[in-house]
KEKE-3310 file (N, C-alpha, C; in steps of 0.2 Angstrom, whole numbers, plus 5000, padded with zeros to 4 digits):
npx = (5000:4983:4974:4970:4956:4950:4940:4944:4941:4936:4928:4916:4900:4898:4912:4915:4907:4912:4925:4922:4916:4928:4936:4928:4923:4935:4942:4933:4932:4944:4956:4953:4950:4962:4970:4963:4955:4968:4979:4976:4982:4978:4984:4993:4987:4984:4992:5000:5009:5019:5019:5019:5017:5006:5000:5006:5016:5030:5037:5036:5038:5032:5027:5025:5020:5012:5002:4995:4990:4983:4973:4967:4962:4953:4944:4939:4933:4923:4916:4912:4907:4901:4895:4902:4904:4916:4926:4927:4930:4943:4950:4950:4957:4970:4972:4972:4984:4993:4992:4996:5009:5017:5022:5036:5045:5046:5035:5035:5033:5037:5045:5046:5042:5043:5033:5026:5026:5038:5050:5060:5065:5067:5064:5071:5062:5044:5033:5025:5017:5008:5000:4994:4987:4977:4970:4965:4956:4947:4942:4935:4925:4918:4913:4910:4917:4924:4937:4945:4945:4952:4964:4968:4970:4980:4990:4992:4996:5008:5015:5016:5023:5035:5040:5041:5047:5060:5076:5072:5070:5082:5094:5095:5106:5122:5126:5133:5126:5112:5095:5078:5063:5050:5042:5037:5029:5019:5014:5009:4999:4989:4986:4980:4969:4962:4960:4951:4940:4935:4934:4929:4928:4941:4951:4965:4968:4965:4975:4987:4985:4984:4997:5005:5002:5006:5020:5024:5020:5028:5041:5045:5039:5043:5039:5046:5055:5047:5044:5043:5052:5060:5068:5075:5085:5083:5077:5071:5080:5088:5098:5112:5117:5119:5108:5100:5096:5087:5073:5056:5044:5032:5029:5028:5017:5007:5006:5001:4988:4983:4983:4974:4962:4960:4958:4946:4937:4937:4932:4941:4949:4962:4970:4966:4972:4985:4988:4985:4995:5007:5005:5005:5018:5026:5022:5027:5041:5042:5036:5039:5043:5048:5046:5034:5025:5030:5045:5055:5065:5071:5083:5085:5091:5092:5103:5114:5107:5110:5104:5102:5090:5083:5077:5067:5050:5038:5024:5016:5018:5011:4998:4995:4996:4986:4975:4977:4976:4963:4956:4960:4955:4941:4939:4943:4939:4948:4953:4965:4970:4961:4965:4978:4975:4969:4980:4990:4982:4980:4993:4997:4988:4990:5003:5006:4995:4989:4980:4977:4982:4978:4977:4991:5008:5023:5035:5044:5055:5062:5057:5045:5045:5043:5051:5051:5042:5035:5021:5018:5027:5038:5035:5025:5008:4991:4986:4991:4986:4973:4968:4968:4959:4947:4946:4945:4933:4924:4925:4920:4908:4900)
npy = (5120:5124:5137:5152:5156:5144:5131:5117:5100:5092:5100:5103:5098:5092:5090:5080:5070:5066:5062:5051:5043:5041:5034:5022:5017:5015:5006:4994:4993:4994:4992:4979:4971:4971:4963:4951:4938:4934:4933:4922:4907:4893:4880:4878:4885:4900:4916:4922:4937:4945:4956:4963:4978:4976:4965:4953:4939:4941:4935:4919:4917:4919:4931:4930:4939:4945:4935:4935:4948:4950:4941:4946:4959:4955:4948:4959:4967:4958:4958:4971:4977:4969:4952:4943:4928:4923:4932:4927:4914:4915:4921:4910:4901:4907:4907:4893:4890:4897:4890:4877:4879:4890:4891:4888:4875:4879:4886:4899:4911:4910:4922:4922:4912:4899:4896:4884:4883:4879:4884:4899:4910:4917:4929:4939:4946:4946:4950:4944:4936:4945:4950:4938:4936:4946:4942:4929:4934:4942:4932:4925:4934:4934:4921:4916:4905:4897:4892:4900:4912:4908:4905:4917:4925:4917:4919:4933:4934:4927:4935:4947:4943:4938:4950:4959:4954:4955:4951:4940:4940:4939:4952:4967:4975:4977:4978:4989:5001:5001:5001:5005:5002:5011:5004:4990:4994:5002:4992:4983:4991:4993:4980:4975:4984:4980:4967:4969:4975:4964:4953:4959:4968:4966:4964:4961:4966:4980:4983:4982:4991:5003:5003:5004:5016:5024:5022:5026:5040:5044:5041:5041:5052:5069:5084:5096:5096:5095:5082:5065:5051:5037:5028:5026:5028:5015:5023:5033:5043:5053:5047:5051:5047:5041:5031:5033:5046:5045:5048:5043:5049:5045:5033:5037:5046:5036:5030:5040:5041:5029:5032:5043:5036:5028:5038:5043:5032:5031:5043:5053:5067:5071:5060:5062:5074:5071:5063:5071:5081:5073:5070:5083:5088:5078:5080:5092:5089:5080:5083:5087:5101:5106:5096:5090:5077:5064:5063:5048:5046:5056:5067:5070:5082:5088:5084:5075:5060:5042:5031:5027:5028:5038:5050:5045:5042:5032:5021:5017:5027:5038:5032:5031:5044:5050:5044:5049:5063:5065:5059:5067:5079:5076:5074:5085:5097:5106:5116:5116:5103:5097:5104:5099:5085:5086:5090:5079:5069:5072:5073:5060:5052:5057:5053:5040:5032:5020:5022:5014:5001:4998:4999:5005:5010:5006:5013:5028:5040:5055:5066:5062:5053:5037:5024:5010:4997:4989:4982:4974:4965:4957:4965:4974:4972:4967:4977:4990:5000:4996:4996:5010:5015:5008:5012:5026:5027:5022:5032:5043:5039:5037)
npz = (4947:4952:4943:4951:4951:4948:4954:4964:4959:4969:4977:4970:4965:4952:4949:4959:4955:4943:4947:4954:4944:4937:4946:4950:4938:4931:4939:4937:4924:4917:4925:4932:4921:4914:4922:4925:4916:4914:4923:4931:4935:4928:4928:4939:4950:4960:4955:4941:4938:4932:4921:4904:4895:4887:4893:4891:4896:4906:4915:4924:4937:4954:4966:4983:4991:4982:4979:4991:4992:4980:4982:4993:4987:4977:4985:4993:4983:4980:4993:4994:4983:4972:4972:4963:4956:4950:4955:4968:4966:4959:4969:4979:4973:4973:4987:4990:4983:4991:5003:4999:4994:4999:5012:5023:5032:5045:5048:5043:5029:5012:5001:4987:4974:4962:4947:4949:4962:4969:4981:4980:4986:5002:5014:5028:5035:5039:5030:5021:5028:5033:5023:5018:5029:5029:5018:5021:5031:5024:5016:5026:5029:5017:5016:5028:5033:5047:5048:5040:5047:5058:5053:5048:5060:5066:5057:5059:5072:5072:5063:5070:5081:5076:5071:5081:5093:5103:5097:5090:5075:5063:5064:5054:5055:5063:5081:5082:5076:5080:5073:5070:5060:5050:5042:5047:5058:5051:5042:5051:5057:5047:5043:5055:5055:5043:5047:5057:5050:5043:5052:5064:5079:5091:5105:5104:5092:5093:5102:5095:5085:5093:5099:5087:5081:5092:5092:5080:5080:5091:5089:5075:5069:5067:5073:5075:5065:5054:5048:5043:5048:5040:5046:5062:5077:5091:5101:5095:5091:5079:5065:5059:5045:5028:5027:5038:5036:5026:5017:5013:5004:4999:5005:5019:5017:5014:5026:5033:5029:5034:5047:5047:5043:5054:5064:5059:5060:5074:5077:5081:5083:5085:5080:5067:5064:5067:5056:5044:5047:5044:5031:5025:5029:5022:5009:5006:5007:4997:4984:4967:4961:4949:4938:4942:4951:4963:4971:4974:4984:4997:5005:5023:5026:5014:5007:4995:4989:4992:4985:4968:4961:4966:4961:4953:4948:4955:4953:4965:4976:4971:4970:4983:4988:4981:4988:5001:5000:4996:5006:5017:5013:5013:5027:5033:5026:5021:5008:5002:5002:4993:4982:4981:4979:4966:4959:4961:4956:4942:4937:4939:4931:4919:4916:4921:4917:4904:4891:4880:4883:4895:4914:4924:4920:4929:4932:4930:4923:4930:4924:4919:4908:4902:4910:4909:4901:4909:4918:4928:4941:4953:4963:4959:4957:4957:4966:4974:4965:4961:4974:4977:4968:4972:4985:4985:4977:4986:4996:4990:4985:4997)
capx = (4995:4977:4973:4967:4949:4947:4939:4946:4936:4932:4924:4910:4896:4900:4919:4915:4904:4917:4930:4919:4916:4935:4939:4924:4923:4942:4943:4930:4932:4951:4961:4952:4950:4969:4973:4959:4957:4975:4983:4974:4986:4974:4987:4996:4984:4987:4992:5006:5008:5024:5016:5022:5012:5000:4997:5010:5019:5037:5041:5031:5038:5027:5028:5020:5016:5006:4997:4990:4987:4978:4967:4963:4959:4947:4939:4937:4928:4917:4913:4910:4905:4897:4897:4904:4907:4923:4931:4928:4934:4950:4953:4951:4963:4976:4972:4974:4991:4997:4992:5000:5016:5020:5025:5042:5043:5046:5029:5036:5032:5042:5044:5047:5042:5042:5026:5023:5026:5044:5053:5066:5068:5064:5067:5072:5056:5038:5027:5021:5012:5003:4996:4990:4982:4971:4967:4961:4951:4942:4938:4930:4920:4915:4911:4909:4921:4928:4944:4949:4946:4957:4970:4970:4972:4986:4996:4993:5000:5014:5018:5018:5028:5042:5043:5042:5050:5068:5081:5069:5071:5089:5095:5098:5112:5125:5125:5136:5122:5105:5090:5071:5060:5043:5038:5034:5023:5014:5010:5005:4993:4984:4984:4975:4963:4959:4957:4945:4935:4933:4932:4925:4932:4945:4956:4972:4969:4965:4981:4992:4983:4986:5004:5009:5001:5010:5027:5025:5020:5033:5048:5046:5036:5047:5036:5051:5058:5041:5046:5042:5057:5059:5073:5078:5088:5077:5074:5069:5085:5090:5105:5115:5121:5114:5102:5097:5093:5083:5065:5052:5038:5026:5028:5025:5010:5003:5005:4997:4980:4981:4981:4968:4957:4959:4954:4939:4934:4936:4930:4946:4952:4969:4973:4965:4977:4992:4988:4986:5002:5011:5004:5007:5025:5030:5021:5032:5047:5042:5033:5044:5040:5050:5043:5028:5025:5033:5052:5055:5068:5074:5087:5082:5094:5093:5110:5113:5104:5114:5101:5102:5084:5080:5073:5062:5043:5035:5017:5013:5018:5006:4992:4994:4995:4979:4970:4978:4974:4956:4954:4962:4950:4934:4939:4945:4936:4953:4953:4972:4970:4957:4970:4984:4972:4969:4987:4993:4978:4981:4999:4998:4984:4993:5010:5006:4990:4989:4973:4977:4983:4975:4981:4996:5015:5025:5041:5045:5060:5060:5053:5038:5046:5042:5057:5050:5035:5032:5015:5018:5033:5038:5033:5019:5003:4984:4985:4991:4982:4965:4966:4967:4953:4942:4945:4943:4926:4921:4924:4916:4901:4897)
capy = (5122:5127:5144:5155:5156:5138:5127:5110:5096:5089:5105:5104:5092:5089:5087:5074:5064:5064:5058:5045:5039:5039:5029:5016:5014:5014:5000:4989:4992:4995:4988:4972:4967:4970:4957:4945:4932:4932:4932:4916:4901:4887:4874:4877:4889:4906:4921:4925:4944:4949:4957:4969:4984:4973:4960:4947:4937:4943:4930:4915:4917:4922:4934:4928:4946:4947:4930:4937:4955:4949:4937:4951:4964:4951:4947:4965:4969:4953:4959:4978:4980:4964:4946:4940:4921:4923:4935:4922:4908:4916:4922:4904:4898:4910:4905:4886:4890:4899:4885:4872:4880:4896:4890:4884:4870:4882:4890:4906:4910:4912:4928:4922:4905:4897:4895:4878:4884:4878:4890:4902:4915:4918:4935:4940:4949:4942:4953:4939:4933:4950:4950:4932:4936:4950:4938:4924:4937:4944:4926:4923:4939:4932:4914:4913:4899:4899:4890:4906:4917:4905:4905:4924:4926:4914:4922:4939:4933:4925:4941:4952:4939:4938:4957:4963:4950:4957:4945:4934:4941:4941:4959:4970:4979:4975:4982:4995:5006:4998:5006:5002:5005:5013:4999:4985:4998:5003:4986:4980:4995:4992:4973:4975:4988:4976:4961:4971:4976:4957:4949:4962:4971:4961:4967:4961:4970:4986:4984:4983:4998:5008:5003:5006:5023:5028:5022:5030:5046:5046:5039:5043:5059:5074:5090:5101:5096:5094:5076:5058:5047:5030:5024:5030:5023:5012:5027:5038:5048:5053:5043:5055:5044:5040:5027:5036:5052:5044:5049:5040:5053:5041:5028:5041:5048:5030:5029:5046:5039:5024:5035:5047:5032:5026:5044:5043:5026:5032:5050:5055:5073:5071:5056:5065:5080:5068:5060:5076:5084:5069:5071:5090:5088:5074:5083:5098:5086:5075:5085:5089:5107:5107:5092:5087:5070:5063:5060:5042:5047:5063:5067:5074:5089:5090:5082:5070:5053:5037:5027:5030:5029:5043:5055:5042:5042:5026:5021:5017:5033:5042:5030:5032:5051:5051:5042:5053:5069:5064:5058:5073:5084:5074:5074:5092:5102:5111:5116:5115:5096:5096:5106:5094:5079:5087:5090:5073:5064:5074:5072:5053:5049:5059:5050:5033:5028:5018:5022:5009:4994:4997:4999:5010:5009:5007:5017:5034:5045:5061:5071:5058:5049:5030:5020:5003:4996:4984:4984:4969:4961:4954:4971:4978:4967:4969:4979:4998:5004:4995:4998:5017:5016:5006:5016:5033:5027:5021:5038:5048:5036:5036)
capz = (4952:4949:4943:4957:4950:4947:4960:4964:4958:4975:4980:4967:4964:4946:4949:4963:4951:4938:4950:4956:4938:4935:4950:4950:4931:4929:4942:4935:4916:4915:4929:4933:4915:4913:4926:4925:4919:4911:4928:4934:4933:4929:4929:4946:4955:4961:4950:4937:4938:4929:4914:4900:4894:4883:4897:4889:4902:4906:4919:4927:4944:4958:4973:4988:4993:4977:4980:4997:4990:4975:4985:4997:4983:4974:4990:4995:4978:4981:4999:4995:4977:4969:4973:4957:4957:4947:4960:4974:4963:4958:4976:4983:4969:4976:4994:4990:4981:4996:5008:4997:4992:5001:5019:5024:5037:5051:5048:5040:5022:5007:4997:4980:4972:4955:4945:4951:4969:4972:4984:4977:4990:5009:5017:5035:5038:5039:5028:5017:5032:5034:5017:5018:5035:5027:5013:5024:5035:5019:5014:5031:5028:5011:5016:5035:5035:5053:5047:5037:5052:5063:5049:5048:5067:5067:5054:5062:5078:5070:5060:5075:5086:5072:5069:5087:5098:5102:5096:5086:5068:5062:5063:5047:5056:5069:5087:5081:5075:5079:5071:5069:5054:5050:5039:5051:5061:5046:5040:5057:5058:5041:5044:5060:5053:5039:5051:5061:5045:5041:5058:5069:5085:5095:5110:5102:5086:5096:5106:5090:5082:5098:5099:5081:5081:5097:5091:5074:5083:5096:5087:5068:5067:5070:5072:5075:5058:5049:5044:5045:5046:5038:5051:5068:5083:5095:5106:5091:5089:5072:5064:5054:5040:5022:5028:5043:5034:5020:5018:5007:5005:4997:5011:5025:5016:5015:5034:5035:5028:5038:5054:5046:5043:5061:5067:5056:5063:5081:5078:5085:5079:5086:5075:5060:5064:5066:5049:5039:5047:5041:5024:5023:5029:5017:5002:5006:5006:4991:4978:4962:4959:4942:4934:4945:4954:4970:4971:4977:4990:4998:5011:5028:5026:5007:5004:4990:4992:4990:4980:4961:4958:4971:4958:4949:4950:4955:4953:4971:4980:4968:4972:4990:4989:4979:4993:5007:4999:4996:5013:5021:5011:5016:5034:5036:5022:5019:5001:5001:5001:4987:4976:4980:4976:4959:4956:4960:4952:4935:4935:4938:4926:4913:4915:4922:4914:4898:4889:4875:4885:4902:4920:4924:4920:4935:4933:4926:4925:4934:4920:4917:4903:4904:4911:4907:4899:4914:4922:4934:4942:4959:4967:4956:4955:4957:4973:4976:4960:4962:4981:4977:4964:4976:4991:4983:4975:4992:5000:4986:4985:5003)
cpx = (4989:4977:4969:4959:4946:4946:4942:4940:4932:4928:4917:4907:4898:4907:4919:4912:4909:4923:4928:4918:4923:4937:4935:4925:4930:4944:4940:4930:4939:4955:4959:4952:4958:4972:4970:4955:4964:4980:4982:4978:4981:4977:4990:4992:4987:4987:4999:5004:5014:5023:5019:5016:5005:4997:5001:5014:5027:5041:5035:5032:5033:5029:5023:5017:5010:5001:4992:4987:4982:4972:4963:4959:4953:4942:4936:4932:4922:4913:4909:4906:4899:4899:4897:4907:4914:4928:4932:4932:4941:4953:4955:4956:4969:4977:4975:4982:4995:4997:4996:5008:5020:5023:5031:5040:5043:5040:5029:5035:5037:5041:5043:5047:5041:5035:5023:5024:5033:5048:5059:5069:5064:5068:5067:5065:5049:5032:5023:5015:5006:4998:4992:4985:4976:4967:4962:4955:4945:4938:4933:4924:4915:4911:4908:4912:4926:4935:4948:4950:4952:4964:4973:4973:4979:4992:4997:4997:5007:5018:5021:5023:5035:5044:5044:5045:5057:5072:5078:5071:5078:5090:5098:5105:5115:5123:5128:5132:5115:5100:5083:5068:5053:5039:5034:5028:5017:5010:5006:4998:4988:4982:4979:4969:4959:4956:4951:4939:4931:4930:4929:4930:4935:4950:4963:4973:4969:4972:4987:4991:4986:4994:5008:5008:5005:5017:5028:5025:5026:5040:5049:5044:5040:5044:5041:5055:5053:5043:5044:5048:5056:5063:5075:5081:5082:5074:5071:5074:5086:5097:5107:5120:5116:5108:5097:5093:5088:5076:5062:5045:5032:5024:5025:5018:5005:5001:5001:4989:4978:4979:4975:4962:4955:4955:4947:4935:4932:4933:4935:4950:4959:4973:4972:4971:4984:4993:4989:4992:5007:5011:5007:5015:5029:5028:5026:5039:5048:5040:5039:5041:5043:5046:5036:5029:5029:5040:5051:5059:5071:5079:5085:5085:5096:5100:5108:5111:5108:5111:5100:5096:5080:5076:5067:5055:5040:5028:5014:5013:5012:4999:4990:4993:4988:4974:4971:4975:4966:4953:4955:4956:4943:4934:4940:4941:4941:4954:4960:4973:4966:4962:4976:4981:4972:4976:4990:4989:4980:4988:5000:4994:4987:5000:5010:5001:4991:4982:4972:4977:4980:4980:4986:5003:5017:5031:5042:5051:5057:5055:5046:5039:5046:5049:5057:5043:5031:5026:5014:5025:5033:5035:5026:5014:4996:4983:4985:4986:4975:4963:4964:4960:4947:4941:4942:4935:4922:4919:4919:4909:4897:4892)
cpy = (5125:5134:5146:5155:5150:5133:5120:5106:5093:5094:5107:5098:5088:5086:5081:5068:5062:5060:5051:5040:5037:5033:5022:5013:5012:5007:4994:4988:4993:4991:4981:4968:4966:4964:4951:4944:4930:4930:4925:4910:4895:4881:4873:4881:4895:4911:4922:4933:4948:4950:4963:4973:4981:4967:4953:4946:4938:4937:4926:4915:4921:4925:4932:4934:4946:4942:4933:4944:4954:4946:4942:4956:4961:4950:4953:4968:4964:4956:4966:4980:4975:4957:4942:4933:4921:4926:4930:4916:4909:4917:4915:4900:4900:4907:4897:4886:4892:4893:4879:4873:4886:4896:4886:4879:4873:4887:4897:4905:4913:4919:4927:4914:4904:4896:4889:4878:4882:4884:4892:4906:4916:4924:4935:4942:4945:4946:4949:4937:4938:4950:4944:4933:4940:4946:4933:4928:4939:4938:4924:4928:4937:4926:4912:4907:4901:4897:4896:4911:4915:4906:4913:4927:4923:4917:4929:4939:4931:4931:4946:4949:4940:4945:4961:4960:4952:4951:4940:4934:4943:4949:4961:4973:4976:4979:4988:5001:5003:5004:5002:5006:5007:5008:4994:4988:4999:4997:4983:4984:4993:4985:4973:4979:4983:4970:4963:4972:4969:4953:4952:4964:4965:4965:4967:4965:4978:4988:4985:4989:5003:5008:5005:5013:5027:5028:5026:5038:5049:5045:5042:5050:5064:5081:5096:5102:5095:5088:5070:5054:5040:5025:5028:5025:5021:5017:5033:5044:5048:5050:5047:5052:5043:5037:5030:5043:5051:5045:5046:5044:5049:5036:5032:5043:5042:5029:5034:5044:5033:5027:5039:5042:5029:5032:5044:5038:5028:5039:5054:5061:5073:5066:5059:5070:5077:5066:5066:5081:5080:5070:5078:5090:5084:5076:5088:5095:5083:5078:5089:5095:5109:5103:5089:5079:5070:5060:5053:5043:5054:5062:5072:5081:5091:5089:5077:5063:5048:5033:5030:5031:5034:5048:5052:5043:5035:5026:5022:5023:5038:5039:5031:5040:5053:5050:5047:5060:5070:5064:5064:5079:5082:5074:5081:5098:5107:5111:5115:5107:5094:5098:5101:5087:5080:5087:5083:5068:5066:5072:5064:5050:5051:5055:5042:5029:5026:5017:5016:5002:4993:4998:5005:5007:5010:5012:5022:5037:5051:5066:5068:5054:5042:5027:5013:5002:4991:4987:4979:4966:4959:4959:4974:4972:4971:4971:4987:5001:5003:4997:5006:5018:5014:5010:5023:5033:5026:5028:5043:5045:5035:5041)
cpz = (4948:4949:4949:4957:4948:4953:4959:4963:4964:4978:4976:4966:4958:4946:4953:4959:4946:4941:4952:4950:4936:4939:4949:4943:4929:4933:4939:4927:4913:4919:4930:4927:4912:4916:4925:4918:4917:4917:4932:4931:4934:4930:4936:4951:4956:4955:4947:4936:4935:4922:4911:4899:4891:4887:4895:4895:4901:4910:4923:4934:4948:4965:4977:4991:4988:4978:4986:4995:4985:4977:4989:4993:4980:4979:4993:4990:4979:4987:4999:4988:4974:4971:4967:4958:4955:4952:4966:4972:4962:4965:4980:4979:4972:4983:4994:4988:4987:5001:5006:4996:4996:5009:5019:5030:5044:5052:5045:5033:5018:5004:4990:4978:4964:4953:4948:4959:4973:4974:4980:4982:4997:5012:5025:5038:5036:5036:5023:5021:5033:5029:5016:5024:5033:5022:5016:5028:5030:5017:5019:5030:5022:5012:5023:5037:5041:5052:5044:5042:5057:5059:5049:5055:5068:5064:5056:5068:5077:5067:5065:5080:5082:5072:5076:5093:5098:5101:5091:5078:5067:5060:5056:5049:5062:5075:5087:5080:5074:5077:5070:5063:5054:5047:5043:5055:5057:5044:5045:5058:5053:5042:5049:5059:5048:5042:5054:5056:5044:5047:5064:5075:5089:5099:5107:5096:5088:5099:5101:5087:5086:5098:5093:5080:5086:5095:5084:5076:5087:5094:5080:5066:5071:5069:5071:5068:5052:5044:5047:5043:5044:5044:5056:5073:5087:5099:5102:5089:5082:5071:5058:5049:5034:5024:5033:5041:5028:5021:5012:5008:5004:5003:5017:5023:5016:5022:5036:5034:5032:5045:5053:5046:5050:5065:5065:5060:5070:5082:5083:5081:5080:5081:5068:5059:5063:5058:5044:5040:5044:5033:5022:5023:5023:5010:5001:5004:4999:4984:4973:4959:4951:4937:4936:4947:4960:4968:4975:4984:4991:5004:5017:5028:5019:5004:4999:4993:4989:4984:4973:4958:4962:4968:4953:4952:4949:4956:4960:4976:4978:4970:4979:4992:4986:4984:4999:5006:4999:5003:5018:5019:5014:5024:5037:5032:5020:5012:4998:4999:4995:4981:4975:4977:4968:4956:4955:4956:4944:4933:4934:4932:4919:4911:4916:4918:4907:4895:4884:4878:4892:4908:4920:4923:4927:4937:4928:4928:4928:4930:4917:4911:4906:4904:4908:4905:4904:4918:4928:4935:4949:4964:4965:4954:4956:4964:4974:4971:4961:4969:4981:4973:4968:4982:4990:4981:4981:4996:4996:4985:4991:5005)
residu = (MET:LEU:PRO:ALA:ASP:GLN:PRO:ALA:ARG:LEU:THR:THR:THR:ASP:GLY:ARG:ASN:ARG:LEU:LEU:HIS:CYS:TYR:ARG:ASP:GLY:LEU:LEU:ASN:ASP:THR:VAL:PRO:PHE:TRP:PHE:PRO:ARG:SER:VAL:ASP:VAL:GLU:HIS:GLY:GLY:PHE:VAL:HIS:CYS:LEU:ASP:HIS:ASP:GLY:SER:LEU:LEU:ASP:THR:ASP:LYS:SER:VAL:TRP:ALA:GLN:GLY:ARG:MET:CYS:TRP:MET:LEU:LEU:THR:LEU:TYR:ASN:THR:ILE:GLU:LYS:ARG:THR:GLU:TRP:LEU:THR:TRP:ALA:GLU:SER:GLY:LEU:ASN:PHE:ILE:GLU:ARG:HIS:CYS:PHE:ASP:THR:ASP:GLY:ARG:MET:PHE:PHE:HIS:VAL:ALA:GLN:ASP:GLY:LYS:ALA:ILE:ARG:LYS:ARG:ARG:TYR:ALA:PHE:SER:GLU:ALA:PHE:ALA:ALA:ILE:ALA:TYR:ALA:ALA:HIS:TYR:GLN:ALA:THR:GLY:LYS:GLU:GLN:SER:ALA:GLN:ARG:ALA:ASN:HIS:LEU:PHE:ASP:PHE:PHE:THR:HIS:TRP:ASN:PHE:THR:PRO:GLY:LEU:MET:PRO:PRO:LYS:HIS:THR:ASP:THR:ARG:PRO:VAL:ILE:GLY:LEU:GLY:PRO:ARG:MET:ILE:THR:LEU:ILE:THR:ALA:GLN:GLU:MET:ARG:THR:SER:LEU:GLY:GLU:ALA:PRO:HIS:LEU:THR:LYS:TRP:ILE:ASP:ARG:CYS:ILE:ASP:GLU:ILE:SER:SER:LEU:PHE:VAL:LYS:PRO:GLU:LEU:ARG:VAL:VAL:MET:GLU:THR:VAL:ALA:PRO:ASN:GLY:ASP:LEU:VAL:ASP:HIS:PHE:ASP:GLY:ARG:LEU:LEU:ASN:PRO:GLY:HIS:ALA:ILE:GLU:GLY:ALA:TRP:PHE:ILE:MET:GLN:GLU:GLY:HIS:TYR:ARG:SER:ASP:SER:SER:LEU:ILE:ARG:LEU:GLY:PHE:ASP:MET:LEU:GLU:TRP:MET:TRP:GLU:ARG:GLY:TRP:ASP:HIS:GLU:PHE:GLY:GLY:LEU:PHE:TYR:PHE:ARG:ASP:LEU:HIS:ASP:LYS:PRO:VAL:GLN:GLU:TYR:TRP:GLN:ASP:MET:LYS:PHE:TRP:TRP:PRO:HIS:ASN:GLU:THR:ILE:ILE:ALA:THR:LEU:MET:ALA:TYR:GLU:LEU:THR:GLY:ASP:VAL:LYS:PHE:ALA:GLN:TRP:HIS:GLN:GLN:VAL:HIS:ASP:TRP:SER:PHE:ARG:HIS:PHE:ALA:ASP:PRO:GLU:GLY:GLY:GLU:TRP:PHE:GLY:TYR:LEU:HIS:ARG:ASP:GLY:ARG:ARG:ALA:THR:SER:THR:LYS:GLY:ASN:LEU:TRP:LYS:SER:PHE:PHE:HIS:HIS:PRO:ARG:MET:GLN:TRP:LEU:CYS:SER:GLN:TRP:LEU:GLY:SER)
# end
């Protein structure tokens, strides 16, 4: 915790300038150079992204999530920071790879493909489609090509139809104990927001944003327990079993800033309040007061958690909490959020960052010791960390 007489960096001009420099220069001079151009697959197109601490290749397989996410991130930098030709060229290589190799014959996308694009794995849910949708939308914003806008809208419609049409997606559970998850609502919300940024206002996007915020608020947010659930019964009831009690603080905090962002966009104080309530409650649930950092999983009633990695510290919840605490302070002026931002920022950069090799390591033990030297795999790519650096620099530089 900060000493009582030490102001949080966000509350001083000099501190804000140092943070802006950290995020903006870290993005452009550390994170981007770690990934590019080494991740660009000049032979097959798209991106290889399973990288060790020094950028050496651990595996040539490609996550389809990563292809869409990395395209979106490159195009977002192109649209908002500088129109660097290489960023657009690399992103278009990714989109071409997606178009050629990442769709099955039924119109759904794969999750995991080989370097040359041969399909390896397809999952029951349709999140690959959401990440491809925002990539195509950002490409439209960059180029004005109507075909990319049409592709983005088609993928978004396909994604929402697959995830929200009862009986269409194969169920994860039997009818014995039906449940619904926070994840599809969160991803739909941020996908619609990013589509709106690139394509402009549209009734179908507003409809989905409204629906997802309403369902998150009414079904997953439990004010009486000061918690945001990951999984609930279809009517919002708690499910008192291992899976039903499972909390993912970083995931809920990510959802909190999605909602705060919408509140800011609409000048809606009730949405801002909902978002920072979610942040506050899940910070209380997730922050490790002994070693620092965010636990990966917690139990609703503080019982033992089934997953063996429950007390590890992953990179992405810390990225999302850095965003959420900064955004909460900027929107509310509550010094508590400025102090939390400094707390999570300092812990994260002290333990995840690699000043010698660049970027962040992905996985730590509870006490902050490195669990693996991995900086890229099928889950970790050029997305959560650069998105944090970009978004925080946007807020501080506005």
